[in-house]
N, C-alpha and C positions, 0 to 999 in steps of 0.2 A: 504494500500500500504506500503510495506517495504521500509524504507529509508536506504540508504547506510551508512555504518560506516567507520571510519578511516581505519580499516584493509582491507576493500574491495578494496582499491586502494593505497597500500603502496608506489608504485613507484612514482605516481603523487604527493603524499604528500611531497616529498622531495623538490619540487619547492615551494618557499615561496610566500606569498601574499604581494602585495605592493599597497600603495595608493599614487598617485601623486597629486600634487596641480597644477591645470591649471590656470595660470595667464590670459590666453586668455578668459576663461569662466568667471572668477571672474571680470575682467575689462569690460566685454561685456555681462553680464548676461541678461539684458533686451533684447538685440539684439537676443540672442539665444532662450530666451523664445518666443519672437515674431516669430522667424523662426520655432520653433517647433510647435507653434500654426498653422502656415500656412501649415507646413508639415502634421500635424494631419488632417486638413481638406482635403488635397489632397489625403492622404492615405485612409482616411475614404470613400471618394467618389469612389475610385477605388476598394476597397475590399468590399464595401457595408456592412460595420460593423463599430461599434465604438471601437472595441477591436483590436487596432493596435499591441498589444503584441502577441495575439494568432496568428496573421497573419505574424509573424516574418519571416517565411520561404518563403514568396512570394514577398518581396521587400527588398531593402537595403536603409536605411535612407540617405546615402551619394549619392545615385543615385537620390532619391527623391529631394534632395536639390542641385542637380548639377546646376552649374552656380552661386552659392552663394559663394563668396570669403571667408567669415568668416567660413562657414562650411567646405570649402576646407582647411583652416588653421587648423581647429580642426581635420580633417581627417589626415593631415600631422603629427600633434602632436601625435595623437593616433597611427598612423602607426609607428612612432619612438619609442613610449613606448612599443608597441607590439614586435617590432624587438629586442629592448634591452632586454626585458624580456625573449624572446625565446632564444636569445643568439647564434643562428646558422644562417648562410647565406644560406638559402634554401627557396624554394617557400612557401608562406603562403597565405591563403585566409581568408577573414573576412565577417561575416554577422553582420549587425547593424540594430537595430530596435528601435522604439519609444515606451517607456513606458509612458503612459499618463493616470494617474489614480486619481480618487477621493478617499477619505478615505475608502469607501466601496469596492473599486476595487483593493486594494493593494494585491500584490502577496503573496500567502500562500506558504507552503513548496513546493519546486521544485528543479530541478537539471538541469544541462547542460551536454551533453554527447560528447563534442568535445575535443579539446586539451587545449585551454585556454578560460577563460570566464572573462568578466569584465563589468563595467558600468560607465557611465559618469554622474555626478550629475549636472543637469542644474538648476532645482528648486526642490530640494528634500524634501522641507518642513522640519518639525522637525520629522525625521524618523531615524530608525536604521536598518541595515541589520544584521540579526542574523543567524549564521551558526549552524548546528546541533552539531558540536563539542564544542559549547559554546562560540566561538569567536564572536565578534561583530565589526561592522564598523559604527560609527556615520556618517550619511550622511550630507555632507556640500557642499555648492556651490563650484564648481570647482574640487571636488574630482574625480579622475579617479582611480577606483579600478581595479586591474588585479591580477588574480590568476589561479591556475589549475582548470579545470572542475571537475565534480564529487564531488562537495561540496554542499550538500543539504542546502538550505537557504530560508529565507522568509524576508519580510519587516514588521517592527512593527512601530506603531505610538507612538511617545514620547509626542506629544502635538497635540490636535485636530487641523485640518486645513480645510479651504474651498478652492475651486478651484481644480486645478490638480497638482499632484506631477509629475514632468517631469524628466525622466532620459533617457539615450540612452544605451541600452544593446548591448553587442557584444560578439561573439564567434569567435574562430580562429581554422582553421584546417591546417594541413601540407600535407594532401593527401586526395583525394576524394574517397569515398567508394560508388560506384554506386548502390550496393545492399541495403545499409542502409540510403541513403541520398536522400530524395525526395524534398529537398530545392532548390530554385532557387535564393537565396539571397546572396550567397557567391560571393565576388569580390576579385581579386588579390590585394595584398598589397606589 
């Protein structure tokens, strides 16, 4: 499979990458880990699979956690970050899913084909997100990464870990393409 290069998407590259530090997550990490564990069990029972990442297009994590005030606060924080990053007052929609991986399940090279992509580090273990252009993001509890889509990337292990690496992935669109979008996971923000 051919991976995209910087010259394939020159206009999108003008928007810079940002990493925010969420005090909400840092101060309440165990709460969010427990909430993600509950959400994982719920999603797994509905999709009949343990791979909540591959099923990203059929659920939205913030719908799965509806009624939970801490996840609502995270949703509000994420919504503000996305709106500030986008910089325009226009309709936006977001899909958000749970990445819940053992070391053997970490994501290899992949891409996102929307407008904006990001992820929230809940329990990222000792890992780094590596981009094809050579840039890297050291994953730390509370990091909220946001950047343009169409940046091929993967996750690498810096130090072996047990248990699950937990992050929340998200993509953002500003218009719906009925021909190319079979996802039912986007919600308005």
